[in-house]
N, C-alpha and C positions, 0 to 999 in steps of 0.2 A: 465710382462717378466719374466720365472725367468731366472736369468744369471747364477746358482749356482757358489755366492759367500759368500753364507751364509757363518755364524764364519767363513771366511780368512782373512786376514787382509791387509790395501791397508792406505800407507803414500801417503800424500798430501803435498806441499809443493804452497806454496801462497796462503793459503786456507780464508783468513777470507774477501777475495773480489773478485767480476765477478765468475770465472769459475771454481776456485780451490774453492774455495766454496760450485757453484754448484755442484762442480764435487765430493765435499767429502759426502755429500747429498744425493745424488743418493748412493753412493756408500753407506750410511748406511744404504737410501730402502733397497737396496737390501740384505742387510743382513749384511755387512760386517763390522769389528772392523773397527776404522778409526781413523788413526795419523795425527793431520794435526799441522802446523808451517804456521808464518806469524811475520812479523817485527811487527807489531803494536799490546801489549798481549790486547790492552783495547777491539777492532774488533773480537780478536780472540778469548775469552773468549766468547760474542755474537756471534759468529760461533758455537762455538763451544755448546751453549745453543741450537741455531735452529737444528745441526745436532743432537745431540741427543735427540728431539725433536723426530727427521724427521725419527729414528731410533727408533720407541717404546715406548723410554724412557727405553731402552737397558741398557744407559752406551757408544753405544759402541764406544765414542769419546774421546780421552785424548789427551789433548796438551802437543806439545816441544815446550823446552824455543827454540828462536832463538839465533845464533850466531850474531847479529848487531852489526856492527868495528870489524869483529878478522878479521884477513888475511889466506890464506888458509896458508898451511904447507906441505915442499916434505917430501914426503919418502925415504930414501934410498936404 
């Protein structure tokens, strides 16, 4: 089924395991460029490799650094 995602970009949070990882993989399989992030760096790198493979090895995945231990800031 063509979802019309070829070439579009997607950000998937909590993507090192479970539903986030499965969602990121499905988006890559549909042709989207996927940015993933999570707290566990090692699991995130494993997920990146799996997602890139799902996207035909076309480099459709990139990881974003996590913000572990930071507090939200307020805007004035």
